[in-house]
N, C-alpha and C positions, 0 to 999 in steps of 0.2 A: 506133867502131871501134877508138877508142883503150883502151878497156875491153876488148875483146876480145883486141887484140894484148898488152894486159900477162898477164890470162890463161893465152894460148897462149906466151909468155914462158917463164913460172914456173912450168908444170901440171907439168914433172915434175922440175923440184926437189925434193930431200928435204926441205927444210926449208920448201918452201913451205906457208904457213896464209891464211887468209881474209883477214886485214886487205891483204895485201897484194895485195888484188882492190878494184879501185875503181868496188864496185858504185855510188856515189852518179854515178859516168857515166854509167851504164845508164837511172839513173832520168830524171837530166838528161834524156837521149835520146827515153824513152820520152816523157819529160813535153813534149818540143821538138815529138814527131810529133806526138799526140796534141791540145796546145792551139795552136801555134804555127802548124806546116804542118796544122793539118787531114787528116793521113795514117796513118790508123786503121793500114792494113796493113801499115806498117813499124813504125807502136806496136809489133800482134801479131807482128812478126817479130823484135823487141829484144828481146819480152818471152822469148818461147819462149827466143833464146841468154843471155838473161839466168837463166831456171832452169834451163835445161840447166849451165849455169857454177856458180850454186849447190847443186845435186843433185849434181856432181862433188867439191865440196867438206865435203856432208855437211851444207849447209846448207840443211834439208826444210822447213822451218817458214816459213825466208824462201821459199821458194822454192813452198811454195803460197802464202805472200800475194801471189807476183806473178803468179802465176795468175788467185786471186780478183779481182785487182783490171783485170785485164780483160775478166769478164766482163758479160755488156751483155743488156736484155731484147729486144733487138730482134733480135739472132740469135738462136736457142736453140740451134740444132745446134752452134752455134762453144763461144758458153761451156758448156752441156755437156762436152764435151771436155776445159776448162777445169776445172770442177770434180773430174772425174773425175779430173784430172790431181794435181790439190791434192789428194781426200780421199787421194790414192795414197802424194804427197811426205808428210802426217801420220800416215798406217801406218806409216811407215819409219821415222819422227823415234826417239830414244834417251829413252825408254822412248815407245812405238807412243803416239800422242793419238788412240785408239778411236772414242769421243765424237766428236771432230772428224771422222775417219775417213768415220762412220755418217752426218750428216747432209749433210756434200759428198757420199757419194756418192747420197743418196736426192735431194738437190738435181739432181745430172747428172740424176740414173733420171726426175726431174719434168720438165726440160729434153729429155730426147729425146724422149718422150711430147711433149711437146706438137712434137716436130720431127715428129713421126711415123715415127719408131724404135724400132717399137714392140720386136723383138728386144733391143734394144740397153739401152730400160728397163727390159724384165722382167729381163734382166741386174744392171743397176746396181741395180735393189732386189730384190731375191735379195743379194747382197751387203753391200748395207746391212741385211738381216732377220738375221741373221747375230748380228750384232752387238744388236738388241735384242731377239731372243729372248728370254726369258725372264730382263729383268728387269723384268716391271711397267711397264715405260712403252704403258699397257695405248692411250691413241689412239695413240702410234704404231705400234704391232705392227697396232692395225685399219685404220691407214690403211691403211698398208704390204701386209697380205694381201688386200686390200679391191682393193686396183688391179693385186697380180700373181694374184688371180681374172681382174678383168676385160681384163686385155692377154692372159692364158691366151684368155681365150674369143675375142678379136678372132685370136688365132690357131688358132684352129680345134682346141686341144689340150685338150679338155670333160676328159679324164679329171683332168690337171691340174687347170684352172679348179676341178671339183668336189673335188679331194683341198683348194685352199685354201681356196675357201668356208666347207667343211667346220671346217677349221681355224681360221675367220674366228670361225663361230659358237659355239665351244666355246670363246673369249675372251671373245667378243661382252658387253657391260653393257647391265644398261636402261637407264643412265641417263645415257646416248648420244641423242643428237637424234631421237626421232621421226621424225620425216621422213626424215631420214637410215638408219634404222633399215626405214625400210619398203621405201626404192629397196633394200638393200643383199637385202631379204628376198625381193623380187620374183624380180632377178638371181637370187638363191641357187636357187630354181623353177626360170627360165630355164635352167642352167647344168645343173642334174641330171635334166631332161627333157632336153638336150642330149645329154649320158653316156648314158642311159637308151637311147637311140634308134641308141647304137654298139652297147653293151654289154648285153644283157637282163639282165649278171646285178644280182643287188639287191648293195649296197655301204652300209655306214653312213654315216649320217647322222647330222648333234648336235641335232636338230629333231624333237620338242619336247624337252626336258633330263630324264631319267628318273633318279632317285636311286636304285640299288641300294643302298644305304646302309642305307638306312631302313626296307625293304620287308618286309613279314611276311608268313610262312609258317604258314599257318589249318589245320592239319589234318582241325579239326573242320568246315568247308565251311557255319559259321551265317553267314548273309549277312543275318543280322538285327544281326549285333556290329560297330559303325563300326570304322573303322582307330583310330582315338583311344583308343577302352579298350583294344586289343589291344595297343598298344604299350607301355603301363603294365599287364597284364593276371600276368607274371613275371616282377620287375626284380630282376636281375642271377642270385643261384641261390638264387632262393626257390622256386619247383618244385623240383629236384631234393635240397631239402635237405626239403622237405612228403612227396614222392618215398619218399626215404630212412629216413623216421620215421615215415610207415605202414605201409613192407613189414619195421621192424624188431619194430614193435611188437604191427603188426596179422600179419604172417607168421610172428611169433617168429622172425628170422633176426637172427642179428650180426652185427656190421662187416660190413655192405653198400657194396659197390665197387659203381659202374656205367659199365658199355661201352654196353649200350642205355638208353636213355631211353623212358615213354610222354609225356612233354612234345608238346600240340600245337600250340601259339602258339612261332612262333619270331620276334623282333623285335629293335632297334633295340639295347634295353635289358637281352634278358635273357639267358639265360646260354648258348651257340652252340659248346659243345667237344665236344659228342656229335651223331653223323648222325640224322635226325629217321627216323622209323620209319612210314614210311607202310604202306600195307596195298591187294592186290589188290580191283579195283573200290570204292575211296572216293576222294572226289576230292580232290585238292589246290587248296586255293585260293590265290595268288598278290594277297596289295594293294600297290602299285607305287605312288608317289608319283609323279609329275610336273609340272614350271614351262615355267609358257607365259611367256618373258620378253619376248614381243612384244604393241605397242598393238592385234594385232587376235585376232580367235579365229583356233583351226588345229582343221581335225574331221580325226581319222585313224577308218580303216576299217579291216577287216579288218587284226581284232590278234590276233595269237597267240605264245605263249612257243613261244622255238626252245627245245631240248633232247638230250640223249645219252643213250643206254642201253644197259648193257649185261646181256643177261639171265642167270642162275644157273645156267639148263640151259649154258650156254657151257661148256663146260669147261676150255679156257685162255686165257676172257676176249678171245680177240679179236674177237668181233663186235660193234661200235659201231655202233647203229644211229640213225640223226637223220632231224629231220623230212621230208626228202627222199628216203628208204628208201620203199620197193612196200611193205613187209610193215610198218612204223611204226606204222598203225591196229591192228596184228594185239595189239600192245606197249602202246602207249600211245595216248588217246586225248585228240588235240586243238581245245578250247573255242577257237570263233573267237570274237570282240566285231565286232559287225556296225560298229557306232559310236562311237565317241568324240566329244563335243564338250568343250575348250578351249579356257573360256573367258579372254580377255585375260588379261595380266598375272596370273593366277590359277593355284596350287598345289592340286591338285587327285590325288586316288586312284584307279585303275585297278586294279579286281579281273578278275584271268585265271585259268581252272583248267586241270584236266589229270586224268586219269582212268589212273591205269595198268593194263594189263593178266593182268600176268605179274609172278613175281619178281623183283626184277635190282636196279642204282645207276642214277638219276634222276642228272641234270643238269641241271640248267636252262641255257645261254649264252649264252641272249638274246629278242629282239624283236623281231617285224616287223611292218612296218603298211605301209598305202597313208596319204597326208601331204596337207592339201590347205590354204593359207591363206583366209581370212572374208576378204578385203579388203572397206572398205565401198565403192570402186568398182573396179565386176570390169571382168579386161579378156583382153583372148584370149591373151594370154600366161600365165593364170593357172592353172596347169596341178596335175594330183593324179600326183603321184610315190609312189615306192616305194623305201623300205627301211628297217635295223637298226638295232639296238646290239644290243652287248658285253655282260653286266654281269658284273662283281665284286664279290668284300664282303672288306671285312677284320675279322679278330676285335682284341678287345682290344689296348693296346699292351702288350707285358710291360713296362716299368718306366714309370711316367708322373711318376717324380717333374722335377720342372723341369732342375736340373739335370745328370739323367745321362736324359735321355732317349733312346732306344734306334729304332732306323727296325727295330725287330724288330716284330714281331704275332701275334698267338694268334691257333690257329683258327676260322673259323666255318662252319656249313656249313649256312648257309641255302638254299643255291641245289644241294645235294644229298641225297636222298632216298633212304634204305634199303627198296626196295617188299619185300614181306612176305606171304608167305600170310594168305587167309583169317582173318580174327577175329571174332568178337559185336562191335556196336558198337551205345553203348544213347547213345539219343535223346529225350530229357527236355522236357516241356511244361508249363506251367503252366496248365494248362484257365482257373482262375476267378485274375483278375488279381489283383494286390496292389497296395492304394494305394500317392497316391503320399505320406501320413501315417497313423504311427500314433499311438497314446497309449498313455504310458511304458504296460508292461504289458500292454497288449492279446490279445488271444487271436482269431484268425483262422485260418479249417476254410478252407484250400484244398483244390481240386482239382489231382493230379498227374499225367500221363500219361509209363508208359517205354515205348521202345516198342525191339527190337531189329531194327534193319534190316543187320547184317549176317548171314551168312552159318552162324554158329556160333551155341550155343547160349552161354548167359551165367551167371554163378554166382556166389554170396558177393558180392552188393548192398548195398556200409555207403554211407552220406555222410557227411563230416566238414567240418566243420567249425570253423572259426579266433571261433567265438560261441559256449563251450556254456552248453546249457539252453535252445535258442530253437529247437530243432525239435522237435517227435513226431510218432511215428503213432499211437498210439496203443495198441487191444488187451491181452489179457492182462497178466498181472504175470507177469517170468520166476523162477525160483528163486532168483537171485543178486537182491541193490537195485539192482545196472545191471548188462549185460553185458559191456560194453567201460569199462572208467575211462576220464576223461579224460587226456588225453597232456602231457606237461610234458615237452621234450626241448630240451638248451641249441644244438641242430641250430635249432632256432624263435624264436633270438632276431634284434631286427632292431633295428639303431642308428639312430638320430633323430636328426635334423638339430641338435640340442642336445648333441647327443654322448650321450645317454643311451642305456643300455643294455636295453628289453624283453622282458616273453617271451609269447611267444604260448601258450594251452591248445589243443587239438583237441577234438572233441566227436566221439564217435564213434556211428551211430546205424544199428545193420541192416536197409533195408528188408526191407517181407516181401512176396515172391515167391510165394507162395500155396507151388508146389513146390519151390523153391528158386532157380528155375534159369526164365528167360526164354527162349525156343524163337526161332529167326529167326522172322522175320513176326509175330511175336507183341506183342502188346502190354498192359500195364496199366494199370488206371486206381487209384489209391489218392487216400487223406483223409489228407493232413498238417498237424498242428496248427503253427502258427508264432507264441509268446509276444516281444511288441517290447521291445528291449531296454530298461532301466529308465533308462541313461540322457537325456538330450537330446541332441539337433541329427541333421546327421544323416550316417547312416550308410551305408558301403559293406559288403552282408551278401556275402559269394562265399562260399560250397559249395561241394563235389569229389563226385562219384559214382563211388566207387572198387568195381571190377565184376574175377573172372576169366573166364580163357577155361576151357569146362569142357575140352576138349582135352590131355590132358597133357604134353604134348612139345611146347610152344613157350615162347619165350621173346623175350620180355620176358613171364611168361604173363600181368599186368592193365594194367587200362587205367580213366582218370582221366578225368573229363569234367566239366566248372567250368561254375558257372557264379553268375553275379551278377546282384545289384538292387539299387538304394540305395532309401531307404525313411527321411524325417523323422520323429523322432519330438518330439512335442509332449507338454507338460505337464498330467497327469489329477489322477492323486494320490498324494498324497505321504505316506507312514509312517515314522514316529518310534519307537522299541521301548525299555523298558530293565527292569532287574528292581529290583523294592525289596525289599528280606529282611523279615522281621516280627519277626526277631531273638527267634524262640523257641528258646534254646537247644535241643535234646534231638536223639533222634538221626530226625526224620524233619520237617524244617523245610520249611512252605511261604514260599513268596513269591508276592509281586504284581507283576504285570508293568503298568506303563503303559506305554498304548498311545498314538499321537498322531495322528488323522486329517487332512490336510490337502486342500481339494478345491483347486488350485492351477491347475485351466484358463483363467482368465480372464478375457478377452472373447469366450470362444468360448461360441455358443449352445448347439450341439447338449447339452455337458454340462449343465445346471443343476442337478442334483439326481447324486450318487450315492447309487446303496446297498449297500452292508455285505451281504453273503450269506453268508460263511463265515468265520472267524476262526479256523485253526489255527499252530500250535504242534509243530515236529522240537525231539527234548529227547536228550539222554541218561538224563536222569534225572526230567522233571518230564510233566505234562498238565496242557491246560487241567479247571478244575473249574467255572468259571464265570465269569459277563462285570459288571460294573453302569457303569447309563448309567440318565441320567436325563431319555432324553427317547423316552420309549415302545417299544414292541414293534419298531419298526422304526430303521433304523440304517443315517439315509441324509443325506449330506455335501451340504448348501448350497455353492452356487459363493462362491468364496470367504471361506470357512468353515472353520472345524475342529470335529472330534469328538475328546474325549477319553474311554480309555474304561480303567476299571480291572479285570485279569484276574487272575482268583486260579490260581491253579497249585497244583499239591498235589504233591510228592514221593514217586515211586513206587519200588515196591519192586524187588531186581534177585531178583526172581522173576517178576514179573508180565510180561506175556505183550508181544513188542517183535517188530520186523520189522530185521532185521538188527541188533541191539544199539540200536538206538531205538526212541523211542517217537512217536507220530504222535497225535495230537489235536488236536480237532477243534470247537468249535460252530456251529451252523448257525442263519440266523434263523428264527422262528415262519412271517414273512408271508410267505416263498418260500417256495416250494418246489423240491425239485430237491437235493442233495446232491452232493458232489465227495470219491471217497477222494483223500488224498496220496500213499498206499504204492504207490498203481496207476496207470500212465501213461494220460494222461498229460502228468498235475500231478506227475511225480515224476521225469519226465524236465526238466521245469520247471525243477526241484530241484536240479541237477546243481553247480549251483554251491557251494552252500552245505557240499560235500563235498570231500577231498581224498585223494585215492587214492597212498597209498606203495606203493610197489615187494612185488609178492608179499604183497600183508596186503589184506584189508576196508578197507572205503571207513573214512575217519575224517568227524567233522564238526566243521567249523573251528568250528561255533560256534551257538548253540540259534538257530533261525528262526523268525522269525512271518511268517505266509500270512495276508497278508488279494487275500478275493476277491472282488470288485465287480462292479454290473451297471450299464449307465444302458440303458435300451432296449434294444434289440437287440445294443448291444453290452458285452461284459467280460472282465473282467482278471485278471490274477495280481499282483501287489507283494509280492516280498520283502524282508526286514529281517532284518539279523544283528543279534539284542538285544545291548541291552550290556551289561557285569558291575556286577555292584549297585557298584562303588568310585566307577565315572565319573558325574560331577555329570550330572542330566536337571533343569537349569536352566528351568522351562518356566513363566507367570504361570496360575492358575487363570482359567477365559473363563466367567462367566456370564452370564445372560440381562438384566439389569439393571443391572448396574455394568459399567462398562468395563475396570477396572483393580482385580484383587481377588491382590493377591502374599501367599503362604503360603507360597514357596518361601526354601530358606536357601544365603546362596554362600560354605557351608566347604564343601571335601573331607573326605570319612571316611574313615576304612582302619579295615576290621575287626581286632579284637584276639585275643587269646587270656587267658579266664578264666580267673583263678588259684586259684578255689574256687568248689566247687560251687553258685551259684544258678542260682533259676527267674524269672523277668522275665517280668512276663505284662501285657497292656493289656487291656481290659475297657470296651468303650464298644457302640452300640447302630450297626451299620454305615448304616443308613437313620433320619433323622430326621426327621418329619414337620414345620414350622414355617409360623406363617401370619405372617409379612413385614407384611402388614397392618396389622397390628394393633399389632404390635412389631418393630421394625423392629432390634434386637440379640438376639440368641440366646447364650446358655451351653449349649453342648455338650459336657453330663459325659461323664470317664471318668475310669477309676480304672487305675495301675500298681500293681501286687498284687508284691511283692519276698518269693521266699522260701528263708532259708539252711536249703538240705540239707546246711552241713557239721558237724562232733562242737564247735563249737566261735563263740565271739562273734563277730562282724565287724560292722565299721561301713563304714555307706553313706552314700560321693558323690555329689549328686547337681544338676543343675539344669535348667533349661528356655530352650531360646538363643530361642527365639519370644516374648519377656516379653511383648510388645503386644498378643501374640494367649489366650494361658495366663494363667487368672485360679486363684491361690491360692496353699500353699507353691510356690513354684517355685524356691527354693534350697536345698540345707541342707549341712552339712557332719560328719561324724563320729558321725551317725547312729547309736545303738546297733544289733544285730542281731541276738537272741542264738540258738544252737541250735535249729533245727529249725521256727524261730520266722518269720511274717510279718512285713509291712509295708504298707499299705496308705497309698497318694497322693491326697486327692481332688484332682481339678483339672478346670479347665474350660477352654472355648478361645471366644473372644469370636467371632460368626458375623454380619454383615450383611446379607447373597446366598445365596441357594441355590445350590450347586455341588457339586463334588466335591473337599475338602481331603485335601492329601497335605501334612503335616507332618514333610518329611525332618529328621530329626536331632530332630524338640520336644522328647526326652526322652534327658538323658546323666545313666549314672551309672558308677563302680568302685567296688570292694571292694576293702577292705583290712583287714589284720587287727589294724591298730594305728590310732588318730587321725594325724590329718594334721597332726597340727602336730610331733608324733612323726619325720618323716619328708618328706623334701625333694618340694612339691609337683607339680612336671616331672615326678615320676618315675610322677604319675597320667596314666594315659591313658584319657580320657572315653566309651565304649563308648553310641554315638549306637540310638533307636529312632524308628522312621514309626509317625506315626498318620493314618490314615487314616479318610474315612468320606465319606457325601452329606448331604445337607444338600438334601430336597422344599420345597417350596413347596405348602400344603394346597391351591393351586386348580391347579396341573400334572397330570398323568396319574400317578396313583399306582401302581408292578408293588407 
C-alpha cells in the first residue's frame, strides 16, 4: 500500500520520475505474499498493480519481467494471459524488442492451447507468425504453421486449415524428423479431404514439388530421347547461331535477324527469348521434373496440363479458351496420364503431351492431378485428393555481376507456343544400329529411313554436321568437286572452360530424295556411309536434317531436325608420311614419299592383321608411280608391328588431266580385287577435311594428302594423313626382321638453298640389292655421285658425307676443281649388315663456288643435302 500511495501522490507531478517510485516495496510485498503468507492471489494482485505502475512510467521491460515472474505451470490460462501481457510490453519498448515479443506471444499461444482456448491460441500464433515469417527460422515457422492449421481444423475452418497446411508444406524441409513429417502429411490429406467435401473447386496444393523452371519443351515429341540429353542439347544460343549460319550460307541471305525460330527443344540451358513455333496436329511434349521430399511414395492419377488458348481466327483476341470450356477438345487435345508413381525421396521427370488442332496462341498455366500417399501402414483416413499447381518461369537475369545484380529477368517463352498451320514433318530412323565402338577411320554402311508425317510436301533436304568428312550418300560424281563447301563462320565459335575460343565447321550434304521432294505420308530408304573419326576417345556426333516447306507463303519456311549419337573410337591403323626430295635440280623433280603404317590395335583380337588394299595421293602437282616394299605382294600389317613403304611420286605437267585442278592417283593391291575411286563419292566426301573453301572461289588443297584404305575381314576403313613437307624432320629408325635396331637417319634439319651455279648432281645406285647375309654379314652397297658442270667457267666442289660410320670411300673433299662442261664421278659405298629399306637422309652434302674455299669465309657455304634410298633383300626372301 505504501508503494501505491507513493505512486499516486506524485503521479500528476510534472518532474515525477521512476526513481521516486519505490519498486523495492512492491517486490518485497510480492515475495511476502508468495513465500511467507502463502497467498498467491494477493501476490498476483500486487504484481498486476506493480506492472500497471511500471507501464505508466514507461518501464515496459521491467513490467514484462514482473508479468513473467508470476507464470506457473499449474495454471495455464492465467500464465497465458500474463505471457501475452509481457509480450505486449516488450513490443512497446523503445526500440521494440520484436524477438522477445514473438517468443513470449508463442508461449502464450501454447498455454492457451493447453487450457483449451483454441481461438485465443490461434490468435496468438498468428501474431507470432507475423514476426517469424520470412526470416528463415524454418523450425519455428514449421511449428507455428502446423499448430495454426491444426487449430483451424479443430475450429472447423477447413478452408483456412487447407491454406495453412499448404503454406506449411511449401517450406517443409526434408531434414525434419521423418515421424513428425508423416504425421503432418496424414493430417494434410485429412484437411484437404474435408475442404473438398465443403467446396468441390480444385485448389492449389504444394505436394509434390513440381520444378517448372527446369522443364523442357520438346516440339519433336521424340520419346526415345531422355530428359538429361534434352537439357544439354541446345546450350545458350547455340541453336539460333546454327540456324542463322545455315540460312546465310545455304539460303544466301545476308544479315539474318530472327523473330521466329524453328528451334525444337527449349530447356533451362537454352535461349528461350523467341516464342516456340508449334504446328497444327503435331504433339507438344513437356518434360516436367518433380521432387518427393517425403519418406513415403506418392501416387498421382489423372494428370494433365492446364492451358489457355486464343485462336487466330478471333479478330479481337477476346475469346480465351481453357480446359473447362465445352469446345476445348475442338481446339486442343489434352492427353491424360493415368498414373505416375513417385518414389520416396526421389526426383523424377513426368512427360505430358498436348496436340493443338487450330492455329493460335497456346499458354500453359499449370497442372492438375489426383494425389494419394502410399503409407506403409494404411488407415481409413488415407484419402485421395484432387489438386493443381500453377506454372511460371523466369528468363536469365539481365545483370549477373555480383555487386550489380538486379531483380529484372529476361523473357522465357517455354510456356507459350505459337501454333501455325500445317507443315511438313520429317522423321528419321536408322534401320541399322550403329555399334557402341568403331575403329579409327572405319567405314560403315547404314540404312536410313526418312518419312514425312506432316500434311505438306518437303523439299531441299540437307544433312548439316559439325564433323566434316564423316557422312556420304555415295552416288554419282557432281559437276563440281563439292556441291556445298565446308562452312566456317565466327558465329560457330565456342568458348571452352579454359577460356580458349574454338571455331566449329559445318559440313553440308544433300539428301537424295529421288524426285527432290517427299510427299506427306511417304517414306524413302537410303544407304548412308559413315566414316569413323580418326581421333580416339568418346565422340558425340550431332547431325541436323534441314528441309523446307514446299508451300511458298510460309515463315519460317525451313525446319531442322536434330539427331545425336555417341560412339567410342578405338585405335586401329596409324599412318605417318612425308616427302623426301631426290635433289635432281631440273624442271621435273620427282620425290619419294616415306609412308609408315602402324597396327596399334593393342590387345584387340579382332584385327590381328590389317591388309592395305589401296594407297592414294591427292596433290596439286604429283602422282604416285610405284611402291617399294620387301614383304611380297600383300601389304599386311600385323598387330603391334609397323610397315614402312617407299612410294615414288612423279611431277605432273600443267596440261595433264586434273579433277578441279588436283591430281588423284592411287596404287591398288594385286591380291585383293576391287578398287575405289577417290575423286567420286563416297570417298571424295571423306576427303573434304583436306580442303579449305575460300569465299566465292574453288576449293583449295591445304596440303598433299596420303590416303590409305585398309581391310580386315569384313571391316574396312580409310585413313587420311597430311604429308609433311621436305624440310620437316622424319626421324625414324629402320626396322629389319633380323636385327632389333639399325639406325640410318640423321639428327640434323636441313633447308633447301638456291644454287648459284648451273650444275647437275645425280645419284646412281641399284634400287634393290639381293644379298646372301648367311655367307657374309657385311655388304657394301655401291653408289655413284655424278656432278656435271654446266657453267662456262671452272668451279670448285666442296663436299662431305655425313654418315661417316656407314659410307665408305673418299667421304670429304675441298676445292675439287671441276672444269667447264666437265663432270666428276665419286664412287662410294654404304656398309650394310641387315636387309631392309635404307634411307640415308642427307648422306651426301655439297656446295659449289667459283673460287677456292681458302679465299672466302667457310661459314658462307651452305651445303646442299642429297638423300640416298635403296632396298636390300636377303636372297632367301621373296623377291619381286
